[in-house]
C-alpha positions in Angstrom: 97.0 107.3 17.4 99.2 105.2 19.7 96.3 104.9 22.2 94.1 103.6 19.4 96.7 101.0 18.4 97.1 99.9 22.0 93.3 99.5 22.3 93.2 97.4 19.1 96.0 95.1 20.5 94.2 94.6 23.8 90.9 93.8 22.0 92.7 91.2 19.9 94.4 89.7 22.9 91.1 89.5 24.8 89.3 87.9 21.8 92.1 85.3 21.6 91.8 84.6 25.3 88.0 84.2 25.1 88.4 81.9 22.1 91.0 79.8 23.9 88.8 79.4 27.0 85.8 78.4 24.8 88.0 75.9 22.9 89.2 74.3 26.2 85.8 74.3 27.8 84.2 72.7 24.7 86.7 69.8 25.1 85.8 69.2 28.8 83.6 66.3 29.9 80.3 67.8 30.8 78.8 64.6 32.1 79.7 65.5 35.7 81.5 62.3 36.3 85.0 62.5 38.0 87.9 60.9 36.2 90.0 60.7 39.4 91.3 57.4 40.6 89.2 55.9 43.5 91.4 54.8 46.4 89.3 51.7 47.0 88.1 51.0 43.5 84.4 50.4 43.0 83.4 49.7 46.6 80.1 51.3 47.7 79.0 52.6 51.1 76.3 49.9 51.4 78.9 47.1 51.0 80.9 48.3 54.0 79.9 46.4 57.2 82.8 47.1 59.5 84.9 50.2 60.1 88.1 50.7 62.1 89.4 54.1 63.1 92.6 55.1 64.8 92.3 58.8 65.6 95.2 61.3 65.8 95.1 61.0 69.6 95.9 57.2 69.3 92.4 55.9 70.3 91.2 53.0 68.3 87.5 52.2 67.6 85.7 49.5 65.7 82.1 49.7 64.4 80.0 46.9 62.9 76.7 47.0 61.0 74.1 44.5 62.1 70.5 44.4 60.7 71.1 47.8 59.1 72.2 49.5 62.3 75.7 50.5 63.3 77.1 49.3 66.6 80.3 50.3 68.4 82.0 47.1 69.5 85.5 48.3 70.6 86.8 49.6 72.9 83.2 49.5 74.4 79.9 48.0 73.3 77.3 50.7 72.6 75.0 52.0 70.0 76.9 54.0 67.3 76.0 57.4 66.0 74.3 56.5 62.8 75.1 59.8 61.1 78.8 59.6 61.9 79.1 55.9 60.9 77.2 56.4 57.6 79.4 59.5 56.9 82.5 57.4 57.4 81.3 54.7 55.1 80.4 57.2 52.4 83.7 59.1 52.7 85.7 55.8 52.4 83.7 54.6 49.3 84.0 58.0 47.5 87.7 58.6 48.5 89.7 59.9 45.5 93.3 60.5 44.7 93.9 64.2 44.0 97.4 63.7 42.8 100.2 61.1 43.2 103.3 62.6 45.0 105.6 59.7 44.9 105.1 56.2 43.5 107.7 54.7 45.8 108.5 57.0 48.7 111.7 56.2 50.5 111.1 58.4 53.5 107.4 58.0 54.6 108.1 59.9 57.8 108.5 63.1 55.9 104.8 63.0 55.0 103.7 62.0 58.5 103.0 58.5 57.3 105.4 56.4 59.3 103.9 56.2 61.8 100.7 57.5 60.3 98.9 60.3 62.1 95.6 58.5 61.7 94.2 55.4 60.1 90.9 54.3 58.7 90.0 50.9 57.5 87.0 48.8 56.5 85.8 45.4 55.5 83.2 44.7 52.9 80.3 42.3 53.3 81.5 38.7 52.9 85.2 39.8 52.7 87.6 38.9 55.6 90.3 41.2 54.2 90.6 44.7 55.5 91.3 47.7 53.3 93.0 50.6 55.0 94.1 54.2 54.3 96.9 55.8 56.3 96.7 59.6 56.6 99.6 61.9 57.4 100.2 65.6 57.6 98.8 68.4 55.5 100.7 69.7 52.5 102.5 73.1 53.0 99.5 74.9 51.3 97.1 73.2 53.7 94.7 72.2 50.9 95.5 68.4 50.9 96.6 65.6 53.1 99.4 63.1 52.4 98.0 59.5 52.4 98.9 56.0 51.4 97.2 52.6 51.3 98.2 49.9 53.7 101.3 47.9 52.8 102.1 50.5 50.0 104.8 53.2 49.7 102.8 55.1 47.1 102.1 58.5 48.5 99.1 60.5 47.2 97.0 63.5 48.2 93.4 63.6 49.4 91.4 66.7 50.3 92.2 68.3 53.6 88.6 68.7 54.6 88.4 64.9 55.0 90.5 65.2 58.2 87.3 66.2 60.1 85.4 63.2 58.6 88.0 60.6 59.5 89.6 61.8 62.7 87.0 60.5 65.2 87.6 59.2 68.7 85.4 56.7 70.4 83.2 59.3 72.1 82.5 61.0 68.7 81.5 57.7 67.2 79.0 56.5 69.9 75.4 57.4 70.1 75.5 60.6 72.3 71.8 61.2 72.6 70.8 61.7 76.3 67.4 60.0 75.8 66.2 57.6 73.0 62.5 57.7 72.2 60.2 57.8 69.2 58.9 61.3 68.7 55.9 60.2 66.7 54.8 57.8 69.5 55.1 60.2 72.5 51.9 60.8 74.3 53.1 62.0 77.7 55.6 64.2 79.4 56.4 64.7 83.1 58.9 67.2 84.5 59.8 67.5 88.2 61.9 70.0 90.0 62.0 69.8 93.8 58.4 69.4 95.0 57.0 70.8 91.7 55.7 68.3 89.2 54.0 69.0 85.9 52.3 66.3 83.9 51.1 66.6 80.3 49.2 64.1 78.1 48.5 64.0 74.4 45.3 62.9 72.7 45.4 63.0 68.9 47.3 66.1 68.1 46.3 68.0 71.2 48.4 68.4 74.4 46.8 69.1 77.7 48.0 69.7 81.3 46.7 66.9 83.5 48.5 67.8 86.8 48.7 69.9 89.0 45.7 71.4 87.0 43.6 70.4 84.1 44.0 72.9 81.3 44.9 73.3 77.7 48.6 73.1 77.0 50.8 75.2 74.6 51.5 72.8 71.7 54.7 74.7 70.7 56.0 74.7 74.3 55.6 71.0 74.8 56.9 70.0 71.4 59.8 72.4 71.9 60.7 70.6 75.1 60.6 67.2 73.4 62.7 68.5 70.5 65.3 69.7 73.0 65.4 66.3 74.7 65.6 64.4 71.4 68.4 66.6 69.9 70.6 67.2 72.9 73.8 65.2 73.1 75.9 64.4 76.1 79.1 66.5 76.3 81.1 63.9 78.1 81.0 60.7 80.2 82.3 61.0 83.7 81.4 57.6 85.2 80.8 54.8 82.7 79.5 52.4 85.3 77.6 54.8 87.5 79.3 53.6 90.6 79.1 56.8 92.6 75.8 58.5 92.0 76.0 60.6 95.2 79.1 62.3 93.9 77.1 63.7 91.1 74.0 64.7 93.0 72.0 61.8 91.5 70.8 60.1 94.7 68.9 63.3 95.5 68.2 64.6 92.0 67.6 68.3 91.3 65.2 67.4 88.5 63.8 64.6 86.4 62.1 64.2 83.0 59.9 61.3 81.9 58.9 60.8 78.3 56.0 58.4 77.8 55.1 56.5 74.6 52.3 54.1 75.3 53.6 51.7 78.0 57.3 52.6 77.5 59.1 55.3 79.6 62.3 57.1 79.0 63.6 58.8 82.1 66.4 61.4 82.5 67.6 62.3 86.0 69.4 65.5 86.6 72.0 65.9 89.4 74.3 68.7 90.5 76.1 71.3 88.5 79.9 71.6 88.5 82.1 73.9 86.4 79.3 74.8 84.0 78.3 71.2 83.4 75.2 69.4 84.6 75.5 65.8 85.6 72.7 63.5 84.2 71.7 59.9 83.8 69.5 58.0 81.5 67.4 55.4 83.4 68.1 52.7 80.8 71.9 53.0 81.1 74.3 53.0 84.1 76.6 55.7 83.0 76.7 59.3 84.3 77.3 62.0 81.7 77.3 65.7 81.4 75.0 68.2 79.5 74.7 71.9 79.3 72.9 73.3 82.4 70.5 75.3 80.2 68.8 72.0 79.3 67.1 72.1 82.7 65.6 75.5 82.1 64.6 74.7 78.6 62.6 71.5 79.5 61.6 71.7 83.2 59.2 74.6 83.1 56.4 75.9 85.3 52.7 75.2 84.8 52.2 78.7 83.4 54.9 78.2 80.9 53.2 75.1 79.6 49.7 76.6 79.5 48.3 77.7 76.2 48.4 81.5 75.9 45.5 81.9 73.4 42.4 82.6 75.4 40.2 81.2 72.6 40.6 78.0 70.6 38.1 79.4 68.1 39.2 81.6 65.2 37.4 84.1 63.1 36.9 81.7 60.2 35.8 78.8 62.5 33.2 80.7 64.6 29.5 80.1 63.9 27.9 82.0 66.8 29.2 84.7 69.2 27.4 86.1 72.2 28.9 89.2 73.9 27.5 90.4 77.3 28.6 93.8 78.4 26.8 95.0 81.5 23.1 94.8 80.7 23.6 94.7 77.0 24.0 91.5 74.9 25.0 91.3 71.3 24.5 87.9 69.5 26.1 87.3 66.1 25.2 84.2 64.1 26.7 83.0 60.8 24.4 81.9 58.0 24.8 81.0 54.3 24.0 83.8 51.9 23.9 84.0 48.1 27.5 85.3 48.0 28.9 83.3 50.9 28.7 83.4 54.7 26.8 86.3 56.3 26.8 87.4 59.9 23.5 88.5 61.4 22.5 90.2 64.6 18.9 90.7 65.8 17.6 89.4 62.5 19.7 91.9 60.4 22.8 91.5 58.3 26.0 92.8 59.9 28.7 94.5 57.8 31.1 91.6 57.2 34.2 93.8 57.6 33.2 95.0 61.0 32.2 91.5 62.2 35.5 90.0 61.0 37.5 92.8 62.7 35.7 92.1 66.0 36.3 88.3 65.8 39.9 88.6 64.7 40.7 90.9 67.6 38.7 88.8 70.0 40.3 85.4 69.1 43.7 87.0 68.9 43.8 87.8 72.7 46.7 86.1 74.5 47.6 85.7 78.1 50.9 87.3 79.3 50.9 85.2 82.5 48.7 83.1 84.7 47.6 83.3 88.3 46.5 80.3 90.3 43.3 81.9 91.7 40.5 83.7 89.9 40.9 87.5 90.3 38.3 89.4 92.2 37.6 91.7 89.2 36.0 88.8 87.5 33.1 88.9 89.9 31.9 92.0 88.1 32.8 91.3 84.5 33.6 94.0 82.0 32.7 91.5 79.2 31.6 87.9 78.9 32.1 86.1 75.5 30.7 82.8 74.4 31.8 81.4 71.0 30.4 78.3 69.2 32.8 76.9 66.6 33.7 73.7 64.7 30.1 72.5 64.7 29.7 71.3 68.3 32.4 73.1 70.3 31.7 76.1 72.6 33.9 78.1 75.0 33.2 81.0 77.4 35.7 83.6 78.6 35.0 86.2 81.2 37.0 89.5 81.3 37.5 91.8 84.3 39.3 95.1 84.9 41.2 96.1 88.0 42.6 99.7 87.5 45.1 99.3 84.6 45.1 95.5 84.6 42.9 93.1 82.7 42.2 89.5 83.8 40.3 86.7 82.0 39.1 83.2 82.9 37.7 80.3 80.9 34.8 78.4 82.3 36.6 75.1 81.8 40.0 76.1 83.4 41.1 77.2 86.9 42.9 80.4 87.8 43.0 83.6 85.7 45.0 85.0 82.8 46.6 88.4 82.9 46.6 90.2 79.5 47.4 93.6 78.0 44.6 96.1 78.6 45.0 97.4 75.1 43.8 94.1 73.7 40.5 94.3 75.4 40.2 98.0 74.6 40.5 97.1 70.9 37.8 94.5 71.3 35.4 97.0 73.0 36.0 99.5 70.2 35.3 96.9 67.5 32.1 95.9 69.4 31.0 99.6 69.6 31.7 100.0 65.8 29.5 97.0 65.2 26.6 98.5 67.0 
């Protein structure tokens, strides 16, 4: 009986608690708007045209917006990191007071506010007066920071995560890209290491190797190298004026990268490596900076790495005619329009669509594992020769040869030979036999 009574009491307490929560929640503002006090009133990020930051390490920086772009003007003149500058402006405009600690603090030093640990100020467009927030230490719980406005002893709290947004030195605020170029306009790439040079050109959406050989290029490999170049940032600046290039191995570079966009060129020169850092220099700026050494391996690659690995450009759904020569036998497949769609025919007879598609899928899916500079001797006595017509007027021919357990292939329009897995050609032969 006592257990039953206790259960009834718990149920009543729970019901009361749920009702209370519902009542409180129903009174809450559901508009999503914050009712917290804004530190800088109604200022918006777009109105801010100058920002000053004094970081915790004592370094002062000043940024200005001109023609919609942020520039670092003190202590050096350089392009600013647009992301960092915009983030600062947004954080200042949206800065809110979490809670007021003391309306007239007598001992500001207790909060790390005299002197302040870091300071961030700004000027609005058309306003000569600067507004500034001084930021001190974290609260004992670590969830907030003590802060005050300039010329005020009113201490309030702001979120602790803003420390990472505001505490920026000059290097963090400058544009740290190692090369600046328009990805959409790039139509050439040249990479050099020692006596080895690889040149690639782009026509439309297609990348091709132009030197030391003429061949199709791997789109993903080239675009991956360009993405690496455009996204990599310098890790530090070791010589702002570039006064001693020999010291950093830049008079006799270990490598160079040229990105072309029409008539413009962006050049990155790579020097020596020291203490897990690679010295580098952008041809448009005097400074010497450091990057991670892995950049060189990611971008300066061999001809084979840049070559397209697909042996065929055609695909099963784009092919219109296929000729396969195997010894004295030749099988020719041609696509025609039937009542129920496309039909493959051989020797004037319809071919089972599933078998034809299987053969073409396996054939056009063949990929090179590696490339050799010279055509292999096995290609003089081919195991299979395939010619495919596709996309209306395009045609390609690939010859396959066997040498013991190895399989080689060569295209009629490219030098050298590709080495591929023997199992891939075996599957093609099986599909061809099944078609017969």
